[in-house]
C-alpha positions as CSV (number, residue, x, y, z in Angstrom):
1,M,-73.4,-60.2,-56.2
2,A,-75.2,-58.2,-53.6
3,L,-73.1,-57.1,-50.3
4,T,-73.3,-59.1,-47.2
5,R,-75.5,-56.6,-44.6
6,P,-74.0,-56.2,-41.3
7,T,-75.9,-57.4,-37.8
8,R,-77.3,-55.4,-35.4
9,D,-74.2,-56.7,-33.3
10,E,-71.7,-56.1,-36.0
11,I,-72.9,-52.2,-35.9
12,K,-72.2,-52.2,-32.1
13,R,-69.1,-54.1,-32.4
14,I,-68.1,-51.5,-35.4
15,A,-69.3,-48.5,-33.2
16,E,-67.5,-49.5,-30.2
17,D,-64.0,-49.5,-32.0
18,L,-65.1,-46.2,-33.0
19,G,-65.6,-44.5,-29.7
20,L,-69.4,-44.4,-30.1
21,A,-72.0,-46.4,-27.7
22,L,-75.1,-48.0,-29.6
23,D,-77.6,-49.4,-27.9
24,D,-80.0,-52.2,-29.6
25,E,-82.5,-49.5,-30.5
26,Q,-79.8,-47.3,-31.9
27,A,-77.9,-49.7,-33.7
28,E,-81.3,-50.9,-35.9
29,S,-81.6,-47.2,-36.7
30,Y,-78.2,-46.9,-38.2
31,R,-78.6,-50.7,-40.2
32,G,-81.7,-49.1,-41.9
33,L,-80.0,-46.1,-42.7
34,M,-76.9,-48.0,-44.3
35,E,-79.3,-49.4,-46.8
36,T,-79.1,-46.8,-49.0
37,G,-75.6,-46.4,-49.3
38,L,-75.0,-50.2,-49.4
39,G,-77.7,-50.3,-52.5
40,A,-74.7,-48.3,-54.0
41,Y,-72.2,-50.2,-53.5
42,D,-74.2,-53.0,-55.1
43,L,-74.8,-50.9,-58.2
44,V,-71.4,-50.6,-58.2
45,E,-70.5,-54.3,-58.0
46,A,-72.7,-55.0,-60.6
47,L,-71.1,-52.6,-63.2
48,D,-68.6,-54.3,-65.4
49,D,-64.9,-52.8,-64.3
50,I,-63.3,-53.4,-67.7
51,P,-59.4,-53.0,-67.5
52,P,-56.8,-52.2,-70.1
53,A,-57.0,-54.8,-73.2
54,T,-53.7,-56.8,-73.6
55,R,-52.2,-56.6,-77.1
56,Y,-49.9,-59.1,-77.5
57,P,-49.9,-62.5,-76.8
58,R,-48.4,-64.2,-74.2
59,S,-48.4,-67.6,-71.9
60,P,-47.7,-68.0,-68.1
61,G,-44.6,-69.2,-68.5
62,R,-43.1,-71.1,-65.8
63,R,-41.0,-71.0,-62.7
64,P,-37.6,-71.9,-63.4
65,P,-36.0,-75.1,-60.9
66,P,-32.7,-74.2,-58.6
67,E,-30.6,-75.8,-60.9
68,E,-31.7,-72.9,-63.8
69,N,-31.6,-70.3,-61.0
70,P,-28.3,-70.4,-58.8
71,R,-28.8,-66.8,-57.5
72,N,-32.2,-67.3,-57.3
73,A,-33.0,-64.4,-59.2
74,W,-35.7,-65.2,-61.6
75,Y,-39.4,-65.5,-60.3
76,H,-40.7,-66.4,-63.1
77,R,-39.6,-67.0,-66.7
78,C,-42.2,-66.5,-69.9
79,V,-41.8,-65.1,-73.4
80,V,-43.7,-62.3,-74.4
81,R,-42.8,-60.8,-77.7
82,G,-43.6,-57.2,-78.8
83,A,-43.7,-55.3,-82.0
84,E,-41.5,-56.6,-85.1
85,C,-39.4,-53.6,-84.8
86,G,-38.6,-50.2,-82.4
87,P,-35.7,-49.1,-80.6
88,L,-36.0,-52.3,-78.1
89,A,-36.2,-55.1,-80.9
90,G,-33.6,-57.9,-80.2
91,K,-33.7,-56.8,-76.1
92,R,-34.5,-59.3,-73.8
93,V,-36.3,-57.4,-71.0
94,V,-37.2,-58.6,-67.3
95,L,-39.6,-57.0,-65.0
96,K,-39.2,-56.6,-61.0
97,D,-41.9,-59.0,-59.5
98,N,-44.4,-55.8,-58.6
99,I,-45.0,-55.2,-62.0
100,M,-47.9,-56.5,-63.3
101,L,-47.7,-58.5,-66.6
102,A,-51.1,-59.9,-67.4
103,D,-51.5,-63.6,-67.1
104,V,-48.5,-64.1,-65.4
105,P,-48.2,-64.5,-62.2
106,M,-46.8,-62.2,-59.3
107,M,-45.7,-62.4,-55.9
108,N,-43.6,-59.1,-54.7
109,G,-41.3,-61.3,-52.5
110,T,-43.9,-62.6,-50.7
111,S,-45.9,-65.5,-50.0
112,I,-49.3,-63.8,-49.4
113,L,-49.3,-62.7,-52.9
114,E,-48.2,-66.3,-54.3
115,G,-50.4,-67.8,-56.8
116,Y,-52.0,-64.1,-57.9
117,V,-51.9,-63.5,-61.3
118,P,-52.7,-59.9,-62.6
119,E,-55.2,-59.3,-65.6
120,V,-53.7,-56.4,-66.9
121,D,-50.3,-55.4,-68.2
122,A,-48.6,-51.9,-66.2
123,T,-47.9,-48.8,-68.6
124,V,-44.1,-50.0,-69.0
125,V,-45.2,-53.3,-70.0
126,T,-47.0,-51.6,-72.9
127,R,-44.2,-49.3,-73.8
128,I,-41.8,-52.0,-74.0
129,L,-43.5,-54.2,-76.3
130,D,-45.0,-51.7,-78.1
131,A,-40.9,-50.9,-78.8
132,G,-40.1,-54.2,-79.9
133,G,-38.6,-55.4,-76.6
134,T,-39.2,-59.0,-75.4
135,I,-40.5,-59.7,-72.2
136,V,-38.5,-62.8,-70.9
137,G,-39.6,-62.8,-67.1
138,K,-40.5,-61.4,-63.8
139,A,-37.1,-60.7,-61.5
140,H,-37.6,-61.8,-57.5
141,C,-37.8,-58.8,-55.4
142,E,-37.3,-58.1,-51.7
143,G,-40.1,-59.0,-49.3
144,L,-42.8,-56.1,-50.6
145,C,-39.9,-54.5,-51.6
146,L,-38.7,-53.3,-48.2
147,S,-35.3,-53.8,-48.3
148,G,-31.7,-52.7,-49.2
149,G,-30.5,-55.8,-48.5
150,S,-31.4,-59.0,-50.8
151,H,-32.6,-61.3,-47.7
152,T,-36.1,-60.7,-47.2
153,N,-38.1,-62.8,-50.1
154,S,-40.1,-65.6,-49.3
155,T,-38.4,-68.3,-51.2
156,G,-34.4,-67.6,-49.9
157,P,-32.0,-64.4,-50.4
158,V,-30.9,-63.2,-53.9
159,H,-27.2,-64.1,-54.1
160,N,-24.6,-61.4,-55.8
161,P,-23.4,-62.3,-59.2
162,H,-19.5,-61.6,-58.2
163,K,-19.8,-63.6,-54.8
164,M,-22.0,-66.2,-53.9
165,G,-22.9,-65.6,-49.9
166,Y,-23.1,-61.7,-50.5
167,S,-25.9,-59.6,-50.9
168,A,-26.6,-58.5,-54.4
169,G,-28.8,-55.0,-52.9
170,G,-32.5,-54.3,-52.8
171,S,-35.1,-54.3,-53.5
172,S,-34.8,-55.1,-57.1
173,S,-32.2,-57.3,-56.3
174,G,-33.2,-60.0,-59.4
175,C,-33.1,-57.5,-61.6
176,A,-29.7,-56.6,-61.3
177,V,-28.7,-59.7,-60.6
178,L,-30.0,-61.0,-64.1
179,V,-28.9,-57.7,-66.0
180,A,-25.2,-57.5,-64.4
181,S,-25.0,-61.8,-65.5
182,G,-25.4,-61.1,-68.6
183,E,-29.0,-62.9,-68.6
184,V,-31.1,-60.7,-69.6
185,D,-30.3,-57.2,-71.7
186,M,-32.3,-54.4,-69.4
187,A,-34.8,-54.6,-66.5
188,V,-37.1,-52.4,-65.3
189,G,-37.0,-51.7,-61.5
190,C,-38.6,-49.6,-58.8
191,D,-37.2,-47.4,-55.9
192,Q,-38.9,-45.5,-52.9
193,G,-35.7,-45.3,-50.9
194,G,-32.9,-46.5,-53.5
195,S,-33.9,-49.7,-54.6
196,I,-33.0,-49.3,-58.0
197,R,-29.3,-47.7,-56.8
198,M,-28.7,-50.1,-54.0
199,P,-29.2,-53.2,-56.3
200,S,-27.0,-51.6,-59.5
201,S,-24.2,-50.6,-56.7
202,F,-23.6,-54.1,-55.3
203,S,-23.8,-55.9,-58.6
204,G,-22.3,-53.6,-61.0
205,A,-25.2,-51.9,-63.1
206,C,-26.1,-49.0,-64.3
207,G,-29.5,-48.1,-62.1
208,M,-31.1,-44.5,-62.9
209,K,-33.8,-43.3,-60.8
210,P,-35.6,-40.4,-62.6
211,T,-37.3,-37.4,-62.0
212,Y,-40.5,-38.2,-59.4
213,G,-43.3,-39.1,-62.0
214,L,-41.1,-39.3,-65.3
215,V,-41.7,-42.8,-65.5
216,P,-45.3,-44.1,-64.7
217,Y,-46.3,-46.4,-62.2
218,T,-49.8,-47.4,-63.6
219,G,-49.9,-51.4,-63.2
220,I,-47.2,-51.0,-60.3
221,M,-47.5,-52.3,-56.9
222,P,-46.8,-48.9,-55.2
223,I,-45.6,-48.3,-51.0
224,E,-46.4,-45.0,-50.9
225,I,-46.9,-42.3,-53.9
226,A,-44.8,-39.9,-52.6
227,V,-41.9,-41.5,-53.3
228,D,-42.5,-44.6,-55.6
229,H,-40.4,-44.4,-59.0
230,A,-39.7,-46.5,-61.4
231,G,-36.6,-46.6,-63.9
232,P,-34.4,-48.7,-66.0
233,I,-31.3,-51.2,-64.9
234,T,-29.0,-52.0,-67.6
235,A,-25.3,-53.1,-68.2
236,T,-24.6,-50.1,-70.3
237,V,-25.0,-46.4,-70.1
238,A,-26.0,-46.0,-73.3
239,D,-29.0,-49.1,-73.3
240,N,-29.8,-47.1,-70.1
241,A,-30.6,-44.3,-72.1
242,V,-32.3,-45.7,-74.9
243,L,-34.7,-47.8,-72.3
244,L,-35.8,-44.3,-70.4
245,E,-36.6,-42.9,-73.9
246,V,-39.4,-45.8,-73.8
247,L,-40.4,-45.9,-70.6
248,A,-40.9,-41.8,-70.0
249,G,-43.9,-39.7,-70.2
250,P,-47.4,-39.3,-69.1
251,D,-49.9,-41.8,-69.8
252,G,-52.7,-39.8,-68.3
253,L,-53.3,-42.3,-65.8
254,D,-50.8,-41.8,-63.0
255,P,-51.1,-38.9,-60.6
256,R,-47.7,-38.4,-59.7
257,Q,-47.3,-37.4,-63.5
258,R,-47.2,-33.6,-63.0
259,G,-45.2,-31.1,-65.7
260,V,-43.4,-34.0,-66.6
261,T,-40.6,-32.8,-69.5
262,V,-39.2,-35.6,-71.7
263,H,-36.2,-35.9,-73.7
264,P,-34.5,-37.7,-76.2
265,Y,-31.9,-38.7,-73.6
266,S,-29.6,-41.1,-76.3
267,D,-28.5,-37.7,-77.6
268,A,-26.9,-36.7,-74.6
269,L,-24.2,-39.6,-75.0
270,D,-21.9,-38.2,-77.0
271,G,-21.4,-34.5,-75.0
272,G,-18.8,-35.0,-73.1
273,V,-17.9,-33.5,-69.7
274,R,-15.7,-30.7,-70.6
275,G,-16.9,-27.6,-68.6
276,V,-19.3,-29.5,-66.8
277,K,-19.5,-28.4,-63.0
278,I,-19.8,-31.3,-60.3
279,G,-20.1,-31.0,-56.9
280,V,-18.9,-33.7,-54.5
281,L,-20.9,-34.2,-51.9
282,R,-19.3,-33.8,-48.5
283,E,-22.0,-35.1,-46.5
284,G,-21.6,-38.5,-48.6
285,F,-18.7,-39.8,-47.3
286,D,-17.2,-40.9,-44.2
287,L,-20.2,-42.2,-42.4
288,P,-20.4,-44.2,-39.7
289,S,-21.2,-47.1,-42.2
290,S,-18.8,-46.3,-44.4
291,D,-16.1,-48.8,-45.9
292,P,-13.0,-46.6,-46.9
293,D,-12.4,-48.6,-50.1
294,V,-16.0,-47.2,-51.3
295,D,-14.8,-43.6,-50.2
296,T,-11.7,-44.2,-52.1
297,A,-12.7,-45.4,-55.5
298,V,-15.5,-42.8,-55.5
299,R,-13.3,-39.8,-55.1
300,A,-10.9,-41.5,-57.9
301,G,-14.1,-41.6,-60.2
302,A,-14.1,-37.5,-59.5
303,D,-10.5,-37.1,-60.3
304,L,-11.2,-38.8,-63.8
305,F,-13.8,-36.4,-64.4
306,R,-11.3,-33.7,-63.5
307,R,-8.8,-35.4,-66.1
308,L,-11.8,-35.4,-68.4
309,G,-12.2,-31.5,-68.4
310,A,-15.2,-31.4,-65.4
311,V,-14.8,-28.6,-63.2
312,V,-14.7,-30.8,-59.6
313,E,-15.5,-29.0,-56.4
314,E,-16.4,-30.1,-52.9
315,V,-19.3,-29.1,-52.0
316,S,-21.6,-29.7,-48.5
317,I,-25.3,-29.6,-47.7
318,P,-25.9,-30.2,-44.1
319,W,-29.8,-31.7,-45.2
320,H,-28.4,-34.5,-46.4
321,A,-27.4,-35.8,-43.5
322,Q,-31.2,-35.1,-42.0
323,A,-33.0,-35.9,-45.3
324,T,-32.8,-39.7,-44.5
325,A,-34.9,-39.2,-41.4
326,V,-37.1,-37.1,-42.7
327,W,-37.9,-39.9,-45.5
328,V,-39.2,-42.4,-42.7
329,P,-42.1,-40.8,-41.4
330,I,-43.1,-40.3,-45.2
331,G,-41.8,-44.0,-45.8
332,V,-43.2,-45.5,-42.8
333,D,-46.6,-44.0,-42.0
334,G,-47.3,-44.0,-46.4
335,L,-46.6,-47.7,-46.7
336,T,-48.6,-48.1,-43.3
337,H,-51.6,-46.2,-44.5
338,T,-51.2,-47.1,-48.7
339,M,-49.7,-50.6,-48.7
340,M,-50.9,-52.3,-45.8
341,Y,-54.5,-50.8,-44.2
342,G,-54.8,-49.7,-47.8
343,D,-54.7,-53.1,-49.1
344,G,-52.2,-52.8,-51.8
345,Y,-53.3,-49.1,-52.9
346,G,-54.6,-46.9,-50.4
347,A,-57.2,-44.0,-51.6
348,S,-57.8,-40.7,-52.4
349,R,-56.2,-40.4,-55.4
350,P,-57.6,-41.0,-59.5
351,D,-55.3,-43.7,-60.2
352,L,-55.9,-47.2,-61.9
353,Y,-56.5,-49.6,-59.2
354,V,-56.2,-52.9,-60.1
355,T,-58.8,-54.4,-58.0
356,S,-57.9,-57.6,-57.7
357,L,-54.3,-57.0,-56.5
358,T,-56.4,-55.3,-53.3
359,D,-58.7,-58.4,-52.8
360,A,-55.5,-60.5,-53.1
361,F,-53.3,-58.7,-50.5
362,R,-56.1,-58.0,-47.7
363,S,-55.3,-61.4,-46.7
364,W,-52.2,-60.4,-44.7
365,R,-54.8,-59.4,-42.2
366,Y,-55.1,-63.0,-41.4
367,R,-51.7,-64.1,-42.4
368,A,-49.3,-61.5,-40.6
369,A,-46.9,-64.2,-39.6
370,E,-45.8,-64.6,-43.1
371,L,-44.7,-61.0,-44.0
372,P,-41.0,-60.3,-44.0
373,E,-39.2,-59.3,-40.9
374,T,-39.3,-55.5,-42.4
375,V,-42.3,-54.9,-42.9
376,K,-44.0,-56.2,-39.7
377,L,-41.3,-53.5,-38.0
378,H,-42.3,-51.1,-40.3
379,L,-45.9,-52.1,-40.1
380,L,-46.0,-52.0,-35.9
381,L,-44.0,-48.6,-35.9
382,G,-46.3,-47.0,-38.5
383,T,-49.9,-48.6,-36.6
384,Y,-48.0,-47.0,-33.2
385,V,-47.9,-43.4,-34.6
386,R,-51.3,-43.7,-36.1
387,E,-52.9,-44.7,-33.5
388,H,-51.3,-42.2,-30.8
389,Y,-50.0,-39.4,-33.1
390,G,-52.5,-39.7,-36.7
391,T,-50.9,-37.9,-39.5
392,R,-48.9,-35.1,-37.4
393,Y,-45.6,-36.5,-38.3
394,Y,-46.1,-37.6,-42.1
395,G,-47.6,-34.0,-42.8
396,K,-44.2,-32.1,-40.9
397,A,-41.7,-34.2,-43.2
398,M,-43.4,-33.9,-46.2
399,N,-43.3,-29.8,-45.4
400,L,-39.0,-30.7,-44.7
401,A,-39.0,-32.4,-47.3
402,R,-39.9,-29.1,-49.7
403,R,-37.1,-27.7,-47.6
404,A,-34.4,-30.5,-48.2
405,A,-35.1,-30.4,-52.1
406,A,-34.6,-26.5,-52.3
407,A,-31.2,-27.0,-50.2
408,Y,-30.0,-29.7,-52.9
409,D,-31.7,-27.1,-55.5
410,S,-29.6,-24.3,-54.0
411,A,-26.5,-26.2,-54.7
412,L,-27.4,-27.5,-57.8
413,T,-27.7,-24.0,-59.3
414,E,-23.9,-23.7,-58.6
415,C,-23.1,-27.0,-60.1
416,D,-24.8,-29.3,-62.7
417,L,-24.8,-32.4,-60.8
418,L,-23.8,-33.8,-57.4
419,L,-21.4,-36.8,-56.8
420,L,-21.3,-39.2,-54.0
421,P,-21.0,-43.3,-53.1
422,T,-24.3,-44.7,-53.9
423,T,-24.1,-47.2,-51.1
424,P,-21.4,-46.3,-47.7
425,M,-20.3,-50.4,-48.2
426,K,-19.9,-52.8,-51.0
427,A,-21.6,-55.5,-50.8
428,T,-21.8,-57.1,-47.4
429,P,-22.4,-61.2,-46.6
430,L,-26.0,-62.4,-46.5
431,P,-27.5,-62.8,-43.2
432,A,-27.1,-66.3,-42.1
433,P,-30.3,-68.4,-41.5
434,D,-30.0,-67.9,-37.6
435,A,-29.0,-64.2,-37.8
436,S,-30.5,-62.3,-35.0
437,P,-33.1,-59.6,-35.8
438,E,-30.8,-56.6,-35.1
439,E,-28.4,-58.5,-38.0
440,Y,-31.3,-59.1,-40.3
441,H,-32.8,-55.5,-40.0
442,R,-29.6,-54.0,-40.1
443,R,-28.4,-55.5,-43.1
444,A,-32.0,-54.1,-44.8
445,T,-31.3,-50.6,-43.7
446,E,-27.8,-49.7,-43.6
447,P,-27.2,-49.0,-47.5
448,T,-29.6,-46.3,-47.6
449,A,-28.2,-43.2,-46.0
450,N,-26.7,-41.8,-49.4
451,T,-29.6,-42.9,-51.9
452,M,-33.3,-42.3,-49.5
453,P,-32.9,-38.1,-49.9
454,F,-33.7,-38.3,-53.2
455,N,-36.8,-40.0,-53.3
456,I,-38.2,-37.2,-50.8
457,T,-36.7,-34.6,-53.0
458,H,-37.6,-36.2,-56.5
459,H,-34.1,-35.6,-58.3
460,P,-33.0,-38.0,-60.8
461,A,-30.0,-39.7,-59.5
462,M,-28.0,-42.5,-61.4
463,S,-25.9,-45.2,-59.9
464,I,-22.7,-46.5,-62.3
465,P,-20.2,-48.9,-61.4
466,C,-16.7,-47.2,-60.9
467,G,-14.3,-49.8,-59.8
468,M,-13.3,-53.2,-58.0
469,R,-12.6,-53.7,-54.4
470,G,-11.9,-57.1,-52.8
471,G,-13.9,-58.5,-56.0
472,L,-17.0,-56.6,-55.5
473,P,-18.3,-53.8,-57.4
474,V,-18.4,-50.2,-56.1
475,G,-21.4,-47.8,-57.1
476,M,-21.2,-44.0,-57.6
477,M,-23.9,-41.9,-57.4
478,L,-25.0,-38.8,-60.3
479,V,-27.8,-36.4,-59.0
480,G,-28.9,-33.9,-61.3
481,R,-31.7,-30.9,-61.6
482,H,-35.4,-31.8,-61.2
483,W,-35.7,-33.7,-65.5
484,D,-32.3,-33.1,-66.2
485,E,-31.4,-36.6,-66.9
486,P,-29.7,-35.5,-69.9
487,T,-27.0,-34.2,-67.8
488,I,-26.6,-37.3,-65.9
489,Y,-26.2,-39.3,-69.0
490,R,-23.8,-37.3,-70.5
491,A,-21.4,-37.2,-67.3
492,A,-22.1,-41.1,-66.7
493,R,-21.1,-42.1,-70.5
494,A,-18.0,-40.1,-70.6
495,F,-17.0,-41.8,-67.5
496,E,-17.8,-45.2,-69.3
497,R,-15.7,-44.8,-72.0
498,A,-12.6,-43.1,-70.5
499,E,-12.4,-46.1,-67.8
500,D,-13.1,-49.9,-67.7
501,W,-14.3,-50.1,-64.2
502,R,-14.1,-54.1,-63.9
503,A,-10.0,-53.3,-63.9
504,T,-9.9,-50.0,-61.7
């Protein structure tokens, strides 16, 4: 099908938007000159765009009714059985609903994508199925994955597995709830500002944000390429390590994957922590939003590591207090260019582009009122900065992110791991339907203070449960050197074995 040709008046309108003044004769001249370029677009349209083939049979499944989904954690249930044997044989795996599963609906938390059905499997899907796992559905996530709470999905909030009416964390909210409640064994979440670790902290699960690029993002709807991570959420550290072994490694398509170093992660589980140097990060505690119960529980976790033989000392990294601010221009400007004006993908990178998604998502321009409130705010801010300052602050923040990474790297030459609260607080009450805009946005952003920095510095970071306070879990975060997930797993497994966090 040939592209529709512009009229002379359309060219004059576009020129005016660009600051060009064309008379009728000039516009008609440009219209003729554009024909050669449009002919190339026609040829591209006529050529076959062959998506990667799917290898395992599946059916669309069904959307569970409310009585089967009391916490609103499920979006769609289905059964896609993988290979007969493998490291994930017998494991039920759920996917965050920004991950493409061919022939199964995907809405990424927003009504704008309701009814969209991708035709490809994400790389992580193929790897799970090849490893013998069974994919049992898609889990609700926050609206376009842009919230640390669990109240922005267009179908309504996702409830904490330990306490109805409380946040499950975000944006991989449904994944953490289904794992923590035992409805699935494993989940694959995604993390741009803490979206694996925050729901794991609030819900009581183990959530690993691996080193940037370790897990391919191919076939996953991005927010911004500089901060996109995918990784496992599980009930146990051992399952987390096994799932990461399946997910990790280059796929030849994702441009985020440079110099990837893969390990047999489950081999690290039995090493213990004797002699491991753990730095308790001073700037991760006593924040304005900190819950004293959380700080106390995480410091008690540090004491347990000391009793297990680790060398535990306080360290200071002043950059930690500034790194969240550095994330903002990268995240806001990036998502504005990539996810919004880039129709879900953006440009300028050699990726696998699922054009059916770009076609479906570009309709947001005519349905912007349906966007989640968090997305509206970021889009307004990003568009304002784009119009007045261009990419200046995105670029400067990227430069500063390297300085922040170097500060953590310096501390990690003196210790093997950093330790701090994953979220400064436990799960908070979900905002009421009539909550003020200020409360709505506060609940979406307040859990992110300790997680965001490691999305721009790209260090691996894992949240593990370290106790219960007031009937709600507390998450402790372990941060390691780039590609050193094994040391994180070694420490996390030793902690898990030493103490039942549910009883502390």
